[in-house]
C-alpha positions as CSV (number, residue, x, y, z in Angstrom):
1,M,-11.8,0.6,-55.4
2,I,-13.0,-1.3,-52.5
3,V,-14.2,-4.8,-52.2
4,W,-16.6,-4.6,-49.2
5,I,-17.5,-7.8,-47.6
6,N,-20.5,-7.6,-45.6
7,G,-22.6,-10.5,-43.5
8,A,-23.2,-11.2,-39.7
9,F,-20.9,-10.7,-36.9
10,G,-18.9,-13.7,-36.8
11,A,-19.6,-15.0,-40.3
12,G,-16.3,-14.9,-41.3
13,K,-15.7,-11.4,-42.8
14,S,-12.2,-11.0,-41.2
15,S,-10.5,-14.9,-42.1
16,A,-12.2,-14.3,-45.7
17,A,-10.6,-10.8,-46.0
18,R,-7.0,-11.5,-45.2
19,E,-7.3,-14.5,-47.7
20,L,-8.5,-12.2,-50.5
21,I,-5.6,-9.9,-50.9
22,D,-3.4,-12.8,-51.5
23,L,-6.1,-13.2,-54.2
24,I,-6.5,-9.6,-55.8
25,P,-3.4,-7.8,-56.8
26,N,-2.0,-4.6,-55.1
27,S,-4.8,-4.7,-52.5
28,T,-4.9,-3.7,-48.9
29,L,-7.0,-5.1,-45.7
30,Y,-8.9,-2.2,-44.2
31,D,-10.6,-3.0,-41.1
32,P,-13.0,0.1,-39.8
33,E,-13.0,-1.6,-36.4
34,L,-9.9,0.2,-36.0
35,I,-11.3,3.6,-36.6
36,G,-14.2,2.4,-34.5
37,G,-12.1,1.4,-31.7
38,A,-10.4,4.8,-31.1
39,V,-14.2,6.6,-31.6
40,P,-15.0,6.4,-27.8
41,L,-11.2,7.8,-26.9
42,L,-12.3,11.2,-28.9
43,L,-15.6,11.7,-27.8
44,P,-17.1,12.9,-24.5
45,P,-18.8,10.2,-22.6
46,D,-22.4,12.1,-23.1
47,R,-21.6,11.8,-26.7
48,L,-21.1,8.0,-26.5
49,P,-24.4,6.1,-28.0
50,G,-26.3,3.9,-25.5
51,T,-26.2,0.8,-27.5
52,G,-22.4,0.4,-27.2
53,D,-22.4,0.3,-31.6
54,P,-20.3,3.0,-33.0
55,W,-22.3,2.8,-36.3
56,D,-24.8,4.7,-34.4
57,L,-22.6,7.7,-34.4
58,R,-22.0,9.5,-37.6
59,I,-19.0,10.6,-36.8
60,W,-17.6,7.1,-37.3
61,R,-19.1,6.7,-40.5
62,R,-17.8,9.8,-41.7
63,L,-14.0,9.1,-40.3
64,V,-14.6,5.1,-42.1
65,V,-15.0,7.2,-45.5
66,D,-12.0,9.8,-44.9
67,A,-9.7,7.0,-43.7
68,A,-10.2,4.7,-46.7
69,A,-10.0,7.7,-48.5
70,A,-6.6,8.5,-47.4
71,L,-5.3,4.8,-47.3
72,L,-6.1,4.7,-50.8
73,A,-4.5,7.9,-52.0
74,E,-1.6,6.5,-50.1
75,V,-1.1,3.0,-51.0
76,G,-3.5,2.6,-54.5
77,G,-4.8,-0.1,-55.6
78,V,-8.0,-1.9,-54.0
79,L,-9.2,-2.3,-50.3
80,V,-10.8,-5.2,-48.9
81,V,-13.0,-3.9,-46.2
82,P,-14.8,-6.5,-43.7
83,M,-17.5,-4.8,-41.9
84,T,-21.2,-5.6,-41.1
85,V,-23.4,-2.6,-42.4
86,L,-27.1,-3.6,-41.6
87,R,-29.2,-0.8,-41.9
88,Q,-29.8,0.2,-45.2
89,E,-29.4,4.5,-44.4
90,H,-25.8,3.6,-43.0
91,R,-24.9,1.9,-46.4
92,D,-26.4,5.0,-48.8
93,E,-24.5,7.5,-46.0
94,I,-21.2,5.4,-46.7
95,F,-21.4,4.4,-49.9
96,G,-22.6,7.8,-50.9
97,L,-19.7,9.4,-49.6
98,L,-17.2,7.1,-51.2
99,A,-19.0,7.5,-54.5
100,A,-18.9,11.4,-54.0
101,R,-14.9,11.0,-54.0
102,R,-14.6,8.5,-57.1
103,I,-14.3,5.6,-55.2
104,A,-16.1,2.5,-56.7
105,V,-17.6,0.0,-54.0
106,R,-18.3,-3.7,-54.9
107,H,-20.4,-5.0,-52.1
108,I,-20.3,-8.7,-51.0
109,V,-22.6,-10.6,-48.7
110,L,-21.4,-13.5,-46.4
111,T,-24.8,-15.4,-46.3
112,T,-24.2,-17.8,-43.7
113,D,-27.2,-20.3,-42.4
114,E,-28.1,-19.4,-39.1
115,T,-27.6,-22.4,-37.6
116,I,-23.8,-22.3,-38.7
117,L,-23.7,-18.9,-37.8
118,R,-24.7,-19.7,-34.1
119,A,-22.6,-22.1,-33.9
120,R,-19.4,-20.4,-35.2
121,I,-20.2,-17.9,-32.3
122,E,-20.9,-20.2,-29.5
123,A,-17.2,-21.9,-30.5
124,R,-15.2,-18.5,-30.6
125,E,-12.1,-18.4,-28.4
126,P,-12.2,-16.9,-25.2
127,H,-10.3,-13.3,-25.0
128,P,-7.3,-14.6,-22.8
129,G,-7.7,-13.6,-19.2
130,D,-10.7,-12.4,-19.5
131,P,-13.4,-15.1,-20.2
132,A,-16.3,-13.0,-18.6
133,G,-15.6,-10.2,-21.3
134,N,-15.8,-13.1,-23.9
135,G,-19.5,-14.0,-22.5
136,R,-20.5,-10.4,-23.4
137,S,-18.8,-10.3,-26.9
138,R,-20.7,-13.7,-27.8
139,Q,-23.9,-12.6,-26.5
140,W,-24.1,-9.2,-28.1
141,Y,-23.1,-11.0,-31.1
142,L,-26.1,-13.5,-30.9
143,D,-28.3,-10.6,-30.3
144,R,-27.5,-9.1,-33.6
145,V,-28.2,-12.4,-35.4
146,A,-31.9,-11.6,-35.9
147,P,-31.2,-8.0,-37.7
148,Y,-28.9,-9.6,-40.2
149,R,-31.3,-12.1,-41.0
150,A,-34.3,-8.9,-41.3
151,A,-31.5,-6.9,-43.6
152,L,-30.8,-10.0,-45.8
153,D,-34.5,-10.6,-46.4
154,G,-35.0,-7.1,-47.0
155,W,-32.5,-5.0,-49.1
156,L,-29.2,-6.1,-48.3
157,A,-29.7,-9.5,-50.6
158,A,-30.9,-7.3,-53.5
159,D,-28.3,-4.7,-53.1
160,A,-24.9,-7.2,-52.9
161,Y,-23.5,-10.1,-54.4
162,A,-24.4,-13.3,-52.2
163,V,-21.4,-15.8,-51.2
164,D,-23.2,-19.0,-49.0
165,N,-19.7,-19.3,-47.2
166,G,-21.7,-22.1,-44.8
167,S,-19.7,-24.8,-46.0
168,L,-16.4,-23.2,-47.3
169,T,-13.2,-22.4,-46.1
170,P,-11.9,-18.6,-45.7
171,E,-9.6,-19.7,-48.9
172,A,-12.3,-21.2,-50.7
173,T,-14.3,-18.1,-49.6
174,A,-12.2,-15.3,-50.8
175,K,-11.6,-17.5,-53.8
176,V,-15.5,-17.1,-55.0
177,I,-15.3,-13.4,-53.8
178,A,-11.8,-13.0,-55.8
179,D,-13.8,-14.6,-59.2
180,A,-17.0,-12.6,-59.1
181,V,-14.8,-9.1,-58.8
182,R,-12.6,-10.1,-61.5
183,T,-15.5,-11.5,-63.8
184,G,-17.6,-8.6,-62.8
185,E,-20.6,-10.8,-61.3
186,A,-19.9,-8.4,-58.5
187,G,-20.6,-5.4,-60.3
188,A,-19.9,-1.7,-58.4
189,C,-21.8,-0.2,-56.5
190,G,-25.1,1.8,-58.0
191,I,-24.6,5.0,-56.2
192,V,-23.6,8.0,-57.4
193,Q,-23.3,11.5,-56.2
194,T,-21.4,15.0,-57.4
195,P,-17.7,15.3,-55.7
196,E,-17.5,16.6,-52.6
197,P,-16.8,20.2,-52.8
198,T,-13.9,21.8,-52.2
199,G,-15.5,25.4,-52.1
200,E,-19.0,27.0,-51.6
201,T,-21.3,26.2,-54.1
202,L,-24.5,27.3,-55.9
203,A,-27.5,24.9,-55.9
204,A,-31.1,25.1,-56.7
205,G,-34.0,23.0,-55.8
206,V,-37.8,23.1,-56.9
207,L,-40.9,22.9,-54.9
208,L,-43.7,20.7,-57.0
209,F,-47.2,20.7,-55.5
210,D,-50.0,18.1,-55.7
211,D,-54.1,19.3,-56.0
212,E,-53.9,19.3,-51.9
213,D,-51.0,21.5,-51.7
214,R,-48.6,18.9,-50.5
215,V,-45.2,19.4,-51.3
216,L,-42.6,16.8,-53.3
217,L,-40.0,15.7,-51.6
218,V,-37.6,12.5,-52.2
219,D,-35.1,10.8,-50.1
220,P,-31.6,10.5,-51.4
221,T,-29.3,7.4,-51.2
222,Y,-26.4,8.5,-50.4
223,K,-27.2,11.3,-47.1
224,P,-29.9,11.1,-44.2
225,G,-32.7,13.1,-44.3
226,W,-35.5,14.0,-47.2
227,E,-34.5,16.8,-49.9
228,F,-36.2,18.7,-52.3
229,P,-35.7,17.8,-56.3
230,G,-32.7,19.9,-57.1
231,G,-29.0,19.5,-57.0
232,V,-25.7,21.7,-57.7
233,V,-25.3,24.3,-60.3
234,E,-22.8,23.5,-62.9
235,R,-19.9,25.5,-64.1
236,G,-21.7,28.3,-66.5
237,E,-25.3,27.3,-65.9
238,A,-28.4,29.2,-64.8
239,P,-29.8,28.5,-61.7
240,A,-33.3,28.0,-62.8
241,R,-31.9,26.1,-65.5
242,A,-30.0,23.5,-62.9
243,A,-33.1,23.3,-61.3
244,M,-35.1,22.1,-64.4
245,R,-32.5,19.8,-65.1
246,E,-32.0,18.0,-61.7
247,V,-36.2,17.6,-61.7
248,A,-36.1,15.9,-65.2
249,E,-33.3,13.5,-63.7
250,E,-34.0,12.6,-60.3
251,T,-38.1,12.3,-61.2
252,G,-38.4,12.3,-64.8
253,L,-40.5,15.2,-65.2
254,E,-39.8,17.5,-68.0
255,L,-40.9,21.2,-66.6
256,A,-42.8,22.9,-69.2
257,S,-41.6,26.9,-68.0
258,V,-38.6,28.5,-66.2
259,P,-40.2,28.2,-62.4
260,R,-40.5,30.9,-60.6
261,L,-37.9,31.9,-58.1
262,L,-39.0,31.6,-53.9
263,V,-36.4,32.5,-51.8
264,V,-32.5,33.0,-52.4
265,D,-30.7,31.6,-49.0
266,W,-27.3,32.1,-47.9
267,E,-26.1,28.7,-46.1
268,P,-23.1,29.6,-43.8
269,P,-19.8,26.9,-43.8
270,K,-20.2,24.5,-41.1
271,P,-16.7,22.5,-41.0
272,P,-17.1,20.0,-42.6
273,A,-19.6,21.6,-45.1
274,Y,-18.6,25.0,-47.2
275,G,-21.8,25.9,-47.6
276,G,-22.9,28.5,-50.2
277,M,-26.0,30.0,-52.3
278,R,-28.9,28.1,-52.3
279,F,-31.7,29.1,-54.9
280,L,-35.9,27.4,-54.3
281,F,-37.8,27.7,-57.1
282,D,-41.8,27.5,-57.6
283,G,-41.9,24.6,-60.0
284,G,-46.2,24.7,-59.7
285,R,-48.8,22.3,-59.2
286,L,-49.0,18.4,-60.6
287,T,-51.6,17.1,-62.1
288,G,-52.6,13.4,-61.2
289,G,-51.5,12.3,-64.2
290,Q,-48.1,14.3,-63.8
291,A,-47.8,12.6,-60.3
292,D,-48.2,9.1,-61.6
293,R,-45.2,9.6,-64.1
294,V,-42.6,10.0,-61.1
295,L,-40.5,7.6,-62.0
296,L,-37.1,8.3,-60.0
297,P,-34.6,6.8,-62.4
298,C,-32.0,8.1,-61.3
299,S,-29.6,5.8,-58.9
300,E,-29.2,8.7,-56.3
301,L,-32.8,8.5,-54.8
302,R,-34.7,5.5,-52.8
303,G,-37.9,7.4,-52.4
304,W,-40.5,10.1,-53.3
305,R,-43.8,11.8,-51.6
306,F,-46.1,14.3,-51.1
307,A,-46.1,15.9,-47.7
308,T,-47.5,18.7,-45.6
309,E,-45.6,21.5,-43.9
310,S,-45.9,19.8,-40.7
311,E,-45.0,16.1,-42.1
312,A,-41.9,18.4,-43.9
313,E,-40.8,19.7,-40.7
314,D,-40.3,15.9,-39.3
315,M,-38.6,14.8,-42.6
316,L,-36.1,17.3,-43.6
317,P,-32.8,18.6,-41.8
318,P,-33.7,21.6,-39.6
319,V,-32.2,23.6,-42.3
320,R,-33.6,22.9,-45.0
321,F,-37.1,23.1,-42.9
322,E,-36.5,26.5,-42.6
323,R,-35.6,27.1,-45.8
324,L,-39.4,25.5,-47.4
325,R,-41.2,27.2,-44.5
326,W,-39.9,30.5,-45.8
327,A,-40.6,29.5,-49.3
328,L,-43.9,28.5,-49.0
329,R,-44.7,31.9,-46.9
330,A,-43.0,33.8,-50.0
331,R,-45.4,31.5,-52.2
332,E,-48.5,32.6,-50.6
333,R,-47.2,36.4,-50.5
334,G,-45.9,36.1,-54.5
335,T,-43.1,37.7,-53.4
336,V,-39.1,36.3,-53.1
337,L,-37.2,36.3,-49.9
338,N,-33.9,37.0,-49.2
339,L,-32.4,34.7,-46.4
340,E,-29.5,34.0,-44.6
341,A,-29.1,30.7,-42.8
342,G,-32.8,30.9,-43.1
343,V,-33.7,34.2,-41.7
344,P,-35.4,36.7,-43.8
345,V,-33.1,39.9,-44.4
346,G,-33.5,43.2,-45.9
């Protein structure tokens, strides 16, 4: 399990985390800032973000998860992670990757009052021998107070268990967090995901259309980019039946008949992804009443919308858009296309 302590830069996350490991049995402090400090040493300068924020690099987000999983495998128990995450898509990606490894996350946010927060930042001790560097660091922290407030007023307050530590010492803050974890008030994050594959996989998706022939796309919580309703074909399951099951699980819609195959696409492995066979089916046109019944009961999805082909190009990762593009051509022609890496063959 992970206890993830979120909050503004300078809110006291690290101080509370150091106290917390004395209150939660068999717990270990894990600071992803150590990973962030190593990333600039690994990447060529032209691959580093202009913002100076490692969170903008997907490699850091993946390394944060990989290191957490490796550390848990080594020490077991509970990891206490003090780390600011202000963008929901970053939270979705990281927590989704952890869920794929069956690692539960208890998400805590420190809701320090802005006046107190700014005073704490201004009072930060200078770095020894580098007062100018401390000034830059202080301003960097102050510049991120507004994004923190925006996140707290939006997705963050609804997602995490809030602890107002404005008047609390680090010891008292840790005690509140430990009690919330122990009693279950700070529940496990709702994101779920199938385990990460250890080899090539079979996956099946369904194209569903409205009366304007726009295609239904869904927004996963656990990875960037939009997707078609669908998922991994389970052992012993037929691809079309898997597609129907996934549509029902993700959207609440029950398909009345087995959908027609449009494309089969061989997705080659691109480490760390394994690739595999991808099936895309035609689920037909939804009536207005059916579209109104799309419920997204699954915690893996954040939203849905109908999109034109040109709109989908901006929403889907390139490999998925190519699969969609050829599936639409197959639908127009009433045929089935065999693709390799998104290109028709045969």
